[in-house]
C-alpha positions as CSV (number, residue, x, y, z in Angstrom):
1,M,73.6,97.4,64.6
2,R,71.8,100.0,62.5
3,D,73.3,100.9,59.2
4,T,74.4,104.6,59.4
5,R,75.9,105.0,56.0
6,I,74.7,108.0,54.1
7,P,73.7,107.9,50.4
8,L,76.6,109.1,48.2
9,D,74.8,112.1,46.7
10,D,73.7,113.3,50.1
11,L,77.1,112.8,51.4
12,R,78.8,114.9,48.7
13,R,76.3,117.7,49.2
14,S,76.9,117.7,53.0
15,L,80.7,117.9,52.5
16,R,80.8,121.1,50.4
17,P,80.5,123.6,53.2
18,V,82.9,121.7,55.4
19,A,85.6,121.5,52.7
20,A,85.2,125.2,52.0
21,D,86.2,126.0,55.6
22,W,89.7,124.6,55.1
23,D,92.7,126.4,53.4
24,G,94.9,123.3,53.1
25,R,97.1,124.2,56.1
26,Q,97.3,122.2,59.3
27,P,94.1,123.0,61.1
28,M,93.7,124.7,64.5
29,D,90.6,124.4,66.6
30,R,88.6,127.4,68.0
31,L,90.8,127.5,71.1
32,G,94.0,127.5,69.0
33,R,94.9,123.9,69.6
34,P,96.6,121.9,66.8
35,L,95.9,118.3,65.9
36,R,98.9,116.1,66.9
37,D,97.6,112.9,68.5
38,L,95.2,110.3,67.2
39,R,94.0,107.5,69.4
40,I,92.6,104.6,67.4
41,S,90.2,102.1,69.1
42,V,90.5,98.7,67.3
43,T,87.9,96.8,69.3
44,D,85.1,97.6,71.8
45,R,85.6,94.2,73.5
46,C,87.7,93.6,76.6
47,N,88.4,90.5,78.7
48,F,88.4,92.6,82.0
49,R,85.4,94.1,83.7
50,C,87.0,97.0,85.6
51,S,84.3,98.9,87.5
52,Y,85.6,102.3,86.3
53,C,85.4,101.3,82.6
54,M,83.2,98.2,81.9
55,P,81.3,97.3,85.0
56,K,80.1,93.7,84.8
57,E,76.5,94.5,85.8
58,V,76.3,96.6,82.6
59,F,78.6,94.7,80.2
60,D,77.4,91.2,81.0
61,K,77.0,88.2,78.7
62,T,73.9,89.7,77.0
63,H,75.7,92.9,76.0
64,A,75.7,93.4,72.3
65,F,79.2,94.3,71.0
66,L,79.8,95.6,67.5
67,P,79.7,93.0,64.7
68,H,82.9,92.5,62.8
69,S,81.3,94.1,59.7
70,A,80.9,97.4,61.6
71,L,84.6,97.6,62.5
72,L,87.0,99.6,60.3
73,S,89.3,97.2,58.4
74,F,93.0,97.6,58.8
75,E,93.2,99.2,55.4
76,E,90.5,101.7,56.4
77,I,92.3,102.5,59.6
78,T,95.6,103.0,57.8
79,R,94.0,105.2,55.2
80,T,92.4,107.3,57.9
81,A,95.6,107.6,59.9
82,K,97.5,108.7,56.8
83,L,95.0,111.5,56.3
84,F,95.4,112.6,59.9
85,V,99.2,112.6,59.5
86,G,98.7,115.0,56.6
87,L,96.8,117.3,59.0
88,G,99.5,117.4,61.6
89,V,99.2,114.2,63.6
90,R,102.6,112.8,64.8
91,K,101.5,110.2,67.4
92,L,99.3,107.2,66.9
93,R,98.1,105.2,69.9
94,L,96.2,101.9,69.5
95,T,93.5,101.3,72.1
96,G,90.3,99.4,72.8
97,G,88.6,97.8,74.7
98,E,91.6,95.6,74.8
99,P,93.4,96.0,71.5
100,L,95.3,92.7,71.7
101,L,92.0,90.9,71.3
102,R,91.8,92.2,67.7
103,K,92.8,89.3,65.5
104,N,96.1,89.8,63.6
105,L,96.7,93.2,65.2
106,E,100.4,92.8,64.3
107,R,99.5,93.3,60.7
108,L,97.9,96.7,61.5
109,V,100.9,97.7,63.5
110,E,103.1,96.9,60.5
111,M,100.9,99.0,58.2
112,L,100.9,102.0,60.5
113,A,104.6,101.7,61.2
114,A,105.2,102.2,57.5
115,L,103.5,105.6,57.5
116,R,105.7,108.7,57.4
117,T,105.3,112.4,58.0
118,P,105.5,114.8,55.0
119,E,109.1,115.4,56.1
120,G,109.8,111.6,55.8
121,E,110.0,111.0,59.5
122,P,108.4,107.9,61.3
123,L,105.5,108.4,63.6
124,D,105.4,107.8,67.3
125,L,103.5,104.5,67.3
126,T,102.3,103.1,70.7
127,L,99.7,100.9,72.2
128,T,97.8,100.7,75.5
129,T,96.9,97.3,76.9
130,N,95.7,95.6,80.1
131,G,98.7,93.3,79.7
132,S,96.8,90.1,79.9
133,L,98.0,88.9,76.5
134,L,101.2,90.8,76.4
135,A,103.6,88.0,77.3
136,R,102.7,86.1,74.2
137,K,102.3,89.1,71.9
138,A,105.2,91.4,72.8
139,Q,107.8,89.9,70.3
140,A,105.4,90.0,67.4
141,L,104.4,93.6,68.1
142,K,108.0,94.6,68.3
143,D,108.8,92.8,65.1
144,A,105.9,94.5,63.4
145,G,107.2,98.0,64.3
146,L,105.6,98.9,67.5
147,Q,108.0,101.3,69.4
148,R,106.7,101.4,72.9
149,I,103.8,100.3,75.1
150,T,101.6,101.4,78.0
151,V,100.2,98.8,80.4
152,S,97.2,99.5,82.7
153,L,97.8,98.0,86.1
154,D,95.9,99.2,89.2
155,A,97.4,97.1,92.0
156,L,100.3,94.7,92.9
157,D,98.3,92.9,95.5
158,D,96.8,90.0,93.7
159,A,93.5,90.0,95.7
160,V,93.0,93.7,95.0
161,F,93.9,93.3,91.4
162,R,91.5,90.4,90.9
163,R,88.7,92.4,92.5
164,M,89.3,95.4,90.3
165,N,89.5,93.5,87.0
166,D,86.4,91.5,88.2
167,V,87.3,88.4,86.2
168,D,89.7,86.9,88.7
169,F,92.7,87.5,86.5
170,P,96.1,87.2,88.3
171,V,98.5,90.1,88.6
172,A,101.4,87.8,88.0
173,D,100.4,87.3,84.3
174,V,100.4,91.1,83.7
175,L,103.8,91.5,85.4
176,R,105.1,88.7,83.2
177,G,103.8,90.6,80.1
178,I,105.6,93.8,81.2
179,E,108.8,91.8,81.7
180,Q,108.5,90.3,78.3
181,A,107.9,93.7,76.7
182,Q,111.1,95.0,78.3
183,A,113.0,91.9,77.2
184,V,112.1,92.4,73.5
185,G,113.0,96.1,73.6
186,L,109.7,97.9,73.7
187,A,110.7,101.2,75.3
188,P,109.9,103.3,77.1
189,I,107.3,101.2,78.9
190,K,104.7,103.2,80.9
191,V,102.4,101.7,83.5
192,N,99.1,103.5,84.2
193,M,97.4,103.1,87.6
194,V,93.9,104.5,88.0
195,V,93.6,105.4,91.7
196,K,90.3,105.1,93.5
197,R,90.1,106.3,97.1
198,G,89.1,103.4,99.3
199,T,89.6,100.8,96.7
200,N,93.3,100.8,95.7
201,D,94.9,104.0,97.0
202,H,96.8,101.9,99.6
203,E,98.7,100.4,96.6
204,V,100.2,103.7,95.6
205,L,103.4,103.3,97.6
206,P,103.9,99.6,96.8
207,M,103.5,100.3,93.1
208,A,106.0,103.2,93.3
209,E,108.5,100.9,95.1
210,H,108.1,98.1,92.7
211,F,108.7,100.2,89.5
212,R,111.4,102.6,91.0
213,G,114.7,101.7,89.4
214,S,113.2,99.5,86.8
215,G,113.3,101.9,83.9
216,I,109.5,101.8,83.7
217,V,107.6,105.0,84.2
218,L,104.6,104.7,86.6
219,R,101.8,107.1,86.1
220,F,99.0,107.7,88.6
221,I,95.6,108.7,87.0
222,E,92.8,110.4,88.9
223,Y,89.6,108.3,88.7
224,M,87.5,110.1,86.0
225,D,83.8,110.4,85.3
226,V,84.1,108.9,81.8
227,G,80.8,107.5,80.3
228,A,77.7,107.0,82.3
229,T,78.0,103.5,83.8
230,N,80.9,103.6,86.2
231,G,79.1,105.2,89.2
232,W,81.7,107.9,89.5
233,R,81.7,110.0,92.7
234,M,84.0,112.8,93.5
235,D,84.7,111.4,97.0
236,E,86.4,108.4,95.4
237,V,88.9,110.7,93.6
238,L,92.3,110.9,95.2
239,P,93.7,114.3,94.1
240,S,97.1,114.1,92.6
241,A,98.3,116.8,95.0
242,E,97.5,114.5,97.9
243,L,99.0,111.5,96.2
244,L,102.2,113.5,95.6
245,Q,102.5,114.3,99.3
246,R,102.3,110.5,100.1
247,L,105.2,109.9,97.8
248,L,107.2,112.8,99.1
249,Q,107.0,111.3,102.6
250,R,108.9,108.4,101.3
251,H,111.2,109.8,98.6
252,A,112.7,113.1,97.4
253,L,111.2,114.1,94.1
254,E,112.1,116.8,91.6
255,A,109.7,118.3,89.0
256,M,110.6,117.7,85.3
257,D,109.8,119.6,82.2
258,P,107.2,118.1,79.8
259,T,108.6,116.0,76.9
260,A,106.0,117.1,74.3
261,E,103.4,119.8,73.6
262,G,100.0,118.8,75.1
263,E,101.5,116.2,77.4
264,T,98.9,115.1,80.0
265,A,101.2,113.9,82.8
266,E,103.0,116.1,85.2
267,R,106.5,114.5,85.5
268,W,108.5,114.0,88.6
269,R,111.9,112.2,89.0
270,Y,113.4,110.6,92.0
271,A,116.3,112.8,93.3
272,D,118.5,109.7,93.6
273,G,118.2,109.0,89.9
274,S,116.1,105.9,90.2
275,G,113.5,106.9,87.6
276,E,110.4,109.0,87.3
277,I,106.6,109.0,87.9
278,G,103.8,110.9,86.3
279,L,100.6,112.4,87.7
280,I,97.6,112.7,85.4
281,S,95.1,115.1,87.1
282,S,92.2,115.5,84.7
283,V,89.7,116.0,87.5
284,T,91.5,118.4,89.8
285,Q,93.9,120.1,87.4
286,A,92.3,120.1,84.0
287,F,94.7,120.2,81.0
288,C,92.1,121.0,78.3
289,G,94.0,124.1,77.2
290,G,96.7,122.0,75.6
291,C,94.7,119.0,74.4
292,N,95.7,118.1,70.9
293,R,94.1,114.6,70.8
294,A,91.4,113.1,68.6
295,R,89.9,109.7,69.0
296,L,88.7,107.3,66.3
297,S,86.2,104.7,67.5
298,T,86.2,101.1,66.5
299,E,83.5,101.7,63.8
300,G,85.0,104.9,62.5
301,R,83.4,107.7,64.5
302,L,85.6,110.7,65.2
303,F,85.4,112.0,68.8
304,L,87.0,115.3,69.8
305,C,87.0,114.7,73.6
306,L,87.2,111.8,76.0
307,F,83.9,113.1,77.5
308,A,82.1,113.6,74.2
309,G,78.5,112.6,73.8
310,A,78.6,112.1,70.0
311,G,81.0,111.5,67.2
312,H,81.4,112.2,63.5
313,D,80.9,109.3,61.1
314,L,84.0,108.8,59.0
315,R,83.2,105.2,58.1
316,A,80.5,106.4,55.8
317,L,83.0,108.6,53.9
318,L,85.6,105.8,53.7
319,R,83.1,103.4,52.2
320,S,81.4,105.9,49.8
321,G,84.0,106.4,47.2
322,V,84.8,109.9,48.3
323,G,88.5,110.8,47.6
324,D,91.2,111.4,50.2
325,E,91.3,115.1,49.7
326,Q,87.6,115.4,50.5
327,I,87.9,113.3,53.6
328,A,90.9,115.3,54.8
329,A,89.0,118.5,54.2
330,T,86.1,117.1,56.2
331,I,88.3,116.1,59.2
332,A,90.0,119.5,59.1
333,G,86.6,121.3,59.1
334,I,85.5,119.2,62.1
335,W,88.7,120.0,64.0
336,Q,88.4,123.8,63.2
337,R,85.0,123.9,64.8
338,R,86.2,122.1,68.0
339,A,85.8,123.9,71.3
340,D,85.6,121.0,73.7
341,R,87.0,121.6,77.2
342,Y,84.8,119.4,79.4
343,S,87.2,119.0,82.3
344,E,87.7,122.7,82.7
345,L,84.0,123.3,82.7
346,R,83.4,120.5,85.1
347,G,85.1,122.6,87.7
348,V,82.7,125.5,87.4
349,A,79.4,123.9,86.5
350,A,77.7,120.6,86.8
351,P,77.5,118.6,83.5
352,A,74.2,118.7,81.7
353,P,72.1,115.8,83.0
354,D,70.6,114.8,79.7
355,V,74.0,114.3,77.9
356,R,75.1,110.7,77.8
357,R,78.8,110.6,77.4
358,V,80.5,107.9,75.3
359,E,81.9,104.9,77.3
360,M,85.7,104.6,77.7
361,H,85.9,101.1,76.3
362,Y,84.4,102.4,73.0
363,I,87.0,105.0,72.3
364,G,89.9,104.2,74.6
365,G,91.4,106.3,77.4
């Protein structure tokens, strides 16, 4: 991996105009969106090879993942997160790759759980996992201060699930992890299902039936064109509106209000009180207008959109001796210049063919 660190004198010179843009208040981007949600990727590695994220033919045994020295340390992640909290972030989500592959992750959870807002309130601290290691990790994560968890699960049928993860991993082990997470008190638990027409869309109703009445929120996600390796095609997208009609044929559903500003899921509850589902429609119903999320990659690059082609190097700042105030000013200046709205623009114009978007496993979903 090429060393991207910037000489300290050059770095300080480059920071001055950025810092001058910031007045010390919580920053807003060019579309008036605040910074509220930071997603932190702790590893670019994963033990699954799902075709929509890390297809095996691309991420094979010869693929060069980041060396450990390139990864942000837990101390660097915590320092960065604290600066983001000072700029308005109130939610931290740990992602990957598969975050539970990061050694001693419970220690990072403990460090992040100790952070507080300027008003002294705890943060919303959560984690997204494929669930493969959750049964053995759930108690330690809860003890470290993790509040809730999201599990990616694309099918209940074992054969379908094994085909989708492409490493022959059994669905029973993921379900066992979800049960253990419930047992130790991680709540609420959300389950995310990426729906691909012709691949697993026949699992929509079985998944809904399985989690209805369980206290677990099932969310259906439209198959997205993230990165450049998943072979995305629009005809494999099952629009949420069509998916909702399938559910309504089986159950009465009522629309619910969002729980937070910038929430991505459209919420529906079963009329009989047996729980709720969510629809995440980033392809057919873009929600860029309320997007308040930033993403920190495994090696410390700041991305302003899931579909971004490039990030801003924060690792160089963290390792250069620059103080917290200067780094916060840099982050604020970057956010203030943000105008990303890829999903909205996708609907009116084809993406530029020469822009290679970052892969999902690198910055999380």
